N, C-alpha and C positions, 0 to 999 in steps of 0.2 A: 648487514642486517636490511639495507636498501634494497639489495636483490630479493631477500625475502619479503619485506612488506610491499614492494610494488610489482613484482613477477610472481614469484611462488604463492604468497598468500590469496591474491585474488584469483588465480587458476584453481586452487584448492577449494576454494569457496563456491566459485561457479562450477567444478566438479561435482561437489557435493550438492548444489542446488538441482543440478539436472539429474546425477543420480538418484538422490534421494527423492526428488518427484516422481521418477518413474517407478523406484522400488515403491512408494506408498500408493500410487495407484494402482500398481499389480498386486500388492499383498494386503491394502487397507482400504479397499473401496468403500467399506461400510463406514469408515473413520473420515472419510473424505467429507468433511461436514463444518459448519461452522458452531455447530451444536446450538442453533437458535434457543434463545431463551425469551422469546416474543409473549410466550403465554403467562410468565411470570409477572410482568411488568411492563406495561405500553407508553405511559406518560413521559417518561424521560427519555425512554428508547426513540420517541417519535422525533425529538428534536437531535439527540446525539447522534444516531446512527447516520442521517442525512449528512449533517454537519462534517462528521470524520470523514464519511467516503467522497462527498465533494472535495475536501480539502487533499484528500491523498491522492485523488485522481489528477486534480490540477497541479498538485507536487509531481506527480509521474510525466504529465506531459511536459512541466517546465525542465525536468531533468532530460528528458529525451531531446527536447529542443537545444537545450544548452551543451550538453556533452556529446551527443551522436551528430547533430549538424553542423560543420566546419562553419566557423566565421565568416570566410569567405563567401558562402553561400547566401547568408543573411545580407551580406554587405551588396553582392551582385543585384539583389532585388530592391535594393532603396533603404534599407534599414541600417541606419548609422550605428556606431558602437554605443553612443550617448544614448540614443533613443531605446536600444536593447538592453542596456544598462539600466535605465528608469523603469521600464516595462519589467526587467526580470526582477528587479528588486522590489517592486511595490506588489506585484502578482505572486511573487514568491513569498513575500513574507504576510500577504494577507492568507494565501493558500497554507503555508506553515501553520499561522495562528487558528484557522479554522480545523487543521487537523488535529493540533495540540487540545484545544478548547473540546472538541468532540470526544476527543479518547478520554479526557480528564471526565468528562460526564459519563462516559461508558464506566470507567473505573470504578465511579463515585456509586453508580447504579449497581454495578456488581457486588461493591462491598455493601451497601445499603439495604438491598433486597436478599432477605433470607435465604428463598431458594435458588436465587441465581448465584449467591454467594457459596451456598454449598455445592453446586456443581462446577465451581472452579477448582482448575487442578493446578498443580506446581507448575506444569507447562504453560498454561495460562499465566500465570503470574510472572514466569521468565520472560514470557513473548512479550508482555506489557512492558518489561524493563527494558529488554533491547530495542523495541522499536520506539519506545519514549525517548528512549537515549539518543538514537538517530534522529528523530526529529528535533529535538532539543538542541544537539550539536550542529543541526544544519542551520536553525533559527540563531544560534552563537554565532557561528562562521558569516553569516550574512550579515547581521547587525555590527557585528565588531569590525568588519572587513568595508563596509559603507556607510556606517554611520559614525562610528568611533573612529575610524581611520578614512583613508582617502580613497579607497575601493581599491577593488583588485578583479582584474579580468582574467578569471579562471580558463576560460576558452582559449588561453595561449599556452596553458600547462596542463591542468587537469582533463580537459577534453582531448587534446591530442594524444595524452598518456594513455587514457581508457581506450580510445579507438584503436590505439596500438596494441593493446591486449588482443582485440577480436581481428586483428589482421595478423596474430601469431609474430608479431616483431616488436614485443614490448620493450619500451624504452624508459627503463627507471630513472634515469637523468633527468628526465623533465619535472619529476616530482622533487628535485632537490630544494628549488627556492620558494616553493609553495608554503604559506603561511601554515602554522601548527593548527590553527582551527580547522583549515579545509584537511588537512591530512588527518586528523582523529576524526573527523565526520566520514571520510572515505573509509577509513578501517571499521568504523562501528557499521557502516551500510555493509562491505563485503561479511561481516560478522552475521548480521542480520538476512544477508543471503544463503548463508550456510546453515542458519535455524530454521529458515522459513518451511522446507517440507514438511518438518515434523511437529509441526504447529496447526492451529486452525487457519492460519493465512494462506493456507495451501488453496483453500477454497477460489480465490483471485485467480486462479488459472481455470478455472470452469466458468465458462461464458455459456449462458442460456439460449444458444442460438435455436436449438430447436422450438423455442417459443413461438419464433417467428412464421414457423411454418405448419405449426401442428393445429388441427381442427378446433374449432369452438367447442366448449365445454356446455351442455345443455343442461341448465337445472330446473328441476321441476317441483312443484309443491303442491299440497292438497290444499283445494281453495274452502276455508273454514266457513265461508257463507251458508245459511241455512237454506234449506229447500232445494238443493241440489242433490244428487245421487251420493246417498249414504256411502262413506268408507267401509272397508271390510278388513279383516285380518289377512296377512298375506296369504296363509294357508288354507284359507276359505276358497275353493275353486267354482264356487256359484256365482 
């Protein structure tokens, strides 16, 4: 079971993530979209969407720093374990709460706005459940380990284990002594990765880089002031 959970299952999830994304881009380009519902409601969306995207971006940056950057590197630049721990717990908790609150507002908007709810698919509902579960489990693991418990340094177990997957030398033994809350969070996260390519979350892989180099779009309008040259129908050649 340990080999399946910490070796086979992660690789299967990553394989589905990569293969599913390639398949989606190749055969479902028109479905590669968030299916925006901004036209139906903007008041709540104006607050919920930035809050959710800001939180999820901070969560992503925090996970990259904590899981992929070795502990020895941060200590080499003068960041002590205590300082890193305080920063990670504070920023991580704030980012997680922003993500959770933003997501709750988005779900409430989708449920309470008729046209938006009518456009919600079963796939969307399942995505919200899985994504929300990962966020809640992550907050629960952080709070339980650092507030209710004496703290836990996951950079000595979970981080080296994750990096061992990318070096193709998986070490399942590193996950043996990891608290159950962290284990459940990791399993839920890899489940989300496998589910990712088949949901609207796939739009996260689309970066609008072209907007940085495209020419300006020129908008022209007809001046309504009187006394100027009158307008004429587009089919009039005079």
